[in-house]
C-alpha positions in Angstrom: 0.3 -0.2 0.1 1.1 3.7 -0.6 1.6 5.7 2.6 3.7 8.8 4.1 6.3 7.5 6.3 8.5 9.2 8.7 11.6 7.8 9.6 12.5 10.3 12.8 12.0 13.6 14.3 12.1 16.6 12.5 12.0 14.5 9.2 10.5 14.9 5.9 7.4 12.3 4.9 8.5 9.7 2.3 6.3 8.3 0.2 6.7 4.7 0.5 5.0 1.4 -0.7 4.7 -0.8 2.5 3.2 -4.0 3.3 -0.6 -4.1 3.5 -1.8 -5.0 7.1 -3.4 -8.1 8.0 -5.7 -8.4 10.8 -4.8 -10.5 13.8 -6.7 -11.4 16.7 -9.4 -9.1 18.3 -8.1 -6.5 15.4 -9.5 -4.8 12.0 -8.4 -3.6 8.7 -9.8 -0.2 7.2 -9.7 1.5 4.1 -8.6 5.3 4.7 -10.8 7.6 2.7 -9.3 11.0 4.8 -7.4 11.9 7.6 -7.2 15.2 9.3 -3.9 17.0 9.8 -3.8 18.7 13.1 -1.4 20.2 15.5 -1.1 16.8 17.7 0.1 14.8 15.2 2.7 17.7 14.0 4.1 17.8 17.2 5.1 14.4 16.5 6.8 15.3 13.2 8.5 18.1 15.1 10.4 15.9 17.5 7.9 18.0 20.1 6.0 14.7 21.2 7.6 11.1 21.7 6.9 8.6 19.0 8.4 5.2 18.0 10.0 5.4 14.7 9.6 4.7 11.5 6.3 5.8 11.9 2.9 6.4 10.0 1.0 9.1 11.6 -2.7 10.1 11.6 -5.4 8.8 13.5 -8.4 11.7 12.5 -9.6 9.0 9.7 -12.6 8.2 8.2 -12.3 4.6 6.6 -14.5 1.5 6.0 -13.6 -1.5 7.1 -12.3 -4.0 4.9 -11.2 -7.4 6.8 -12.0 -8.3 10.6 -9.7 -10.6 12.4 -10.5 -13.8 14.9 -12.6 -13.1 17.7 -13.9 -9.7 16.6 -17.6 -9.2 16.8 -18.3 -5.4 17.3 -17.2 -4.9 13.6 -18.1 -6.4 9.6 -17.0 -5.5 6.3 -18.2 -2.4 4.8 -19.0 -0.7 8.3 -17.7 3.2 8.1 -15.4 4.4 10.8 -13.4 6.7 12.5 -10.9 5.8 15.4 -10.6 6.8 19.0 -7.1 8.0 19.9 -6.3 6.1 22.6 -5.2 2.5 22.9 -7.1 1.3 25.8 -7.6 -1.7 27.8 -11.3 -2.0 28.0 -11.3 -4.0 31.4 -9.6 -1.5 33.8 -11.7 0.5 36.7 -11.3 3.8 34.3 -12.4 1.9 31.0 -15.5 0.2 32.6 -17.0 3.6 34.0 -16.5 5.0 30.8 -13.2 7.2 31.5 -11.2 5.5 28.9 -8.8 9.1 28.7 -7.8 7.6 32.4 -7.3 3.7 31.1 -4.3 2.5 33.6 -2.7 0.6 31.0 -3.0 2.7 28.1 -0.6 1.6 25.6 0.0 4.8 23.4 -1.8 6.4 20.5 -2.7 5.5 17.6 0.0 7.1 14.9 2.7 7.0 17.7 3.0 3.7 18.8 1.1 1.9 16.2 0.7 3.0 12.4 -2.3 5.5 11.8 -3.9 7.1 9.1 -1.6 8.4 6.2 -2.1 5.5 4.5 -4.4 3.6 2.1 -5.1 1.2 5.2 -5.0 0.9 8.8 -5.1 -1.9 11.3 -5.7 -1.1 14.6 -7.5 -3.0 17.9 -11.1 -3.5 16.8 -12.0 -1.8 19.9 -10.4 1.4 18.8 -12.3 1.7 15.4 -15.8 3.7 16.3 -18.5 3.2 14.0 -19.9 6.4 12.2 -23.9 6.6 12.7 -26.2 6.3 9.6 -26.8 10.2 9.3 -23.5 11.1 8.8 -22.7 11.2 5.0 -18.7 10.3 5.8 -18.5 10.0 1.8 -19.4 13.2 0.7 -17.9 14.8 3.7 -14.6 12.5 4.7 -12.5 15.1 5.8 -15.5 16.6 8.4 -16.2 13.3 9.2 -12.5 12.5 10.2 -11.7 15.7 12.0 -14.7 15.9 14.2 -13.3 12.8 16.1 -10.8 15.1 17.6 -11.3 18.8 17.0 -15.0 18.5 18.1 -15.0 15.7 20.5 -12.3 16.9 22.3 -14.3 20.2 23.0 -17.4 18.1 23.7 -15.5 16.6 26.8 -14.4 20.2 27.8 -18.3 21.3 28.3 -18.9 18.6 30.4 -16.0 18.6 32.3 -15.8 22.2 33.1 -19.8 22.0 33.4 -20.6 24.9 31.2 -23.9 26.2 31.5 -26.4 28.6 29.2 -25.2 32.2 29.9 -21.8 31.6 31.2 -18.1 33.5 30.1 -16.0 31.4 28.4 -12.8 32.1 27.4 -10.8 30.4 24.8 -7.2 30.9 25.0 -5.9 29.7 21.9 -9.0 30.2 20.3 -7.5 30.2 16.9 -5.9 27.3 16.5 -7.7 23.9 15.0 -9.2 22.8 18.3 -9.2 26.3 19.9 -11.7 27.3 17.2 -14.1 24.4 17.5 -14.2 25.1 21.3 -15.4 28.3 20.4 -18.0 27.0 18.3 -19.4 24.5 21.2 -19.4 27.1 23.5 -21.8 28.8 21.3 -23.3 25.5 20.8 -23.9 25.2 24.6 -25.1 29.2 25.0 -22.4 30.2 26.7 -20.9 33.8 26.1 -17.7 32.9 24.4 -14.4 35.2 24.6 -11.8 34.4 21.8 -8.3 34.9 23.1 -5.4 34.7 20.6 -2.1 36.5 19.6 -3.1 35.9 16.0 -5.9 39.0 15.5 -6.1 37.9 11.5 -8.0 34.8 12.8 -10.8 36.8 15.1 -13.2 37.0 11.7 -13.0 33.0 11.9 -13.4 32.9 15.5 -16.9 35.3 15.4 -18.1 33.0 12.9 -17.4 30.2 14.8 -19.6 32.0 17.6 -17.4 33.8 19.7 -18.7 37.3 21.3 -15.9 38.8 21.5 -12.4 38.8 20.2 -9.3 39.6 22.1 -5.8 40.3 21.5 -3.8 37.6 24.1 -0.7 39.8 23.6 -1.7 42.6 25.6 -0.3 43.6 29.1 -3.5 43.7 30.9 -5.1 41.0 29.5 -6.6 39.8 33.2 -8.3 42.9 33.7 -10.0 43.6 30.3 -11.3 40.0 31.1 -12.4 40.9 34.5 -13.8 44.2 33.0 -15.4 42.7 29.8 -17.4 39.9 32.4 -18.3 42.6 35.1 -16.6 40.2 37.7 -14.5 37.8 35.7 -15.2 34.5 33.5 -16.5 31.3 34.6 -14.7 29.1 32.4 -11.2 29.6 30.9 -10.2 27.1 28.8 -6.7 27.1 27.7 -5.2 25.1 24.4 -1.9 27.1 25.1 -1.3 26.1 28.6 2.1 27.8 29.0 2.7 29.3 32.3 1.4 32.9 31.4 -1.9 31.7 29.8 -2.5 29.7 32.5 -1.7 32.1 35.1 -3.9 35.0 32.7 -6.5 32.1 33.2 -6.8 31.6 36.7 -6.7 35.7 37.7 -9.4 36.2 35.1 -11.5 33.7 37.1 -14.5 35.1 38.6 -16.3 33.4 41.7 -17.0 30.1 41.0 -14.8 29.9 38.2 -13.3 27.1 36.4 -9.5 26.7 34.5 -9.3 23.9 32.1 -6.0 23.0 30.9 -5.5 20.8 27.5 -1.9 19.6 26.3 0.9 22.6 26.7 4.5 21.7 27.7 4.0 20.5 31.4 4.9 24.0 32.3 4.5 24.7 36.3 2.4 27.7 37.3 1.2 29.2 40.6 -2.3 29.7 42.2 -2.9 30.9 45.3 -4.6 29.0 48.0 -6.8 31.7 49.4 -8.5 32.0 45.9 -9.0 28.7 45.4 -10.5 28.6 48.6 -12.6 31.9 49.2 -13.8 31.9 45.3 -14.4 28.3 45.3 -12.5 28.7 42.3 -11.1 25.0 40.4 -8.1 23.7 38.2 -9.2 21.2 36.0 -7.2 18.8 33.7 -9.1 17.3 30.8 -7.7 14.4 28.4 -9.1 14.1 24.8 -12.4 12.5 25.4 -14.0 9.1 26.1 -15.6 6.7 23.5 -19.0 7.8 24.9 -18.6 11.3 23.9 -17.0 10.6 20.6 -20.0 8.9 19.5 -22.4 11.9 21.1 -20.2 14.2 18.7 -20.3 12.1 15.6 -24.1 12.1 16.3 -24.2 16.2 16.7 -22.2 16.2 13.3 -24.5 13.9 11.7 -28.1 15.7 12.8 -25.5 19.0 11.4 -26.1 20.3 14.8 -22.6 21.3 14.9 -20.0 21.1 11.8 -16.2 21.2 11.7 -14.2 23.9 10.0 -12.0 22.4 7.3 -10.3 24.6 5.3 -7.7 23.1 3.5 -8.0 19.5 1.9 -4.8 18.2 0.0 -3.7 14.7 -1.6 -1.6 12.4 0.6 1.2 13.3 -1.5 1.1 16.9 -0.6 1.4 16.2 3.4 4.9 18.0 3.8 3.7 21.1 2.3 0.5 20.9 4.6 2.3 20.2 7.7 4.6 23.1 7.3 1.3 25.1 7.2 0.2 23.7 10.2 3.2 24.4 11.9 3.1 28.1 11.1 -0.3 28.7 11.9 -1.5 29.3 8.9 -4.5 27.0 8.9 -7.8 28.4 9.8 -9.6 25.6 11.5 -8.4 22.5 10.4 -7.0 20.8 7.6 -6.9 17.0 6.3 -5.2 14.5 3.5 -7.4 12.8 1.3 -6.0 9.1 1.2 -8.6 7.5 -1.4 -9.6 9.1 -4.6 
């Protein structure tokens, strides 16, 4: 099969012919139609996230099952599927309580530990594939169907994790990014009042179209004070997709009474909050990791009903992966990008 292979971090993609995968026990093989090209996998390419090389990256797939291995009873040839990013065990306390993001024996991620979707075929544990709902026209919109499994599913998780309510102020830090702009979209869908915070004002128009009520430059020195003033006392939820020390501390300082700060990703930098601010304002600091399988299914159903729709603005053939990733790295993509694998 044809695949884009990475031989190591900071290396260019290599278009190669590699053996077709064969389904083993508990596995299935799917033919990939399209695969999203987000910053998560660009971090792998750029060497900021560890992976085992050589590797075929990509996990935001729209695909069709072409083979099932022995012992697989949840999939059949012809099923339309995407993939859950985490390789979970299915039987620990967290998997059994529908919190797969916390799986105790998580063996890694699709496209980092095992080969992903930048190829004509992908082999995964059968439990990792998630079926598309019948109403989702993945053949007409394969890029959007694949991207939804990450860019929209992650914000769906945040809405629950942060208990976002209608009318609350939600500030999204990194709102112009590929997932950030979908957080803006989902915040508006939840009838929250969304403030888009980003250092690239050229992305503000897209943020407003996605549902932001207010856009504000994240580079200004008085950002916490400005957010306190805009909201009349502080935001209810600050969602930080940058998660650097500065943005986390700014986000926390912008919280009102009862406010919640949610961190996703970032570089793992330490940051400071005061115990008194937590105590007397009953403020919370929360982490949110990707989504559960149930939340992924919920997201796909929202898309199938057209209640929300992914913003995909750059779709290219598989052979143009290198150029596309250069634009992702430079932050030039509005919304999300994807590669078409099957013609």
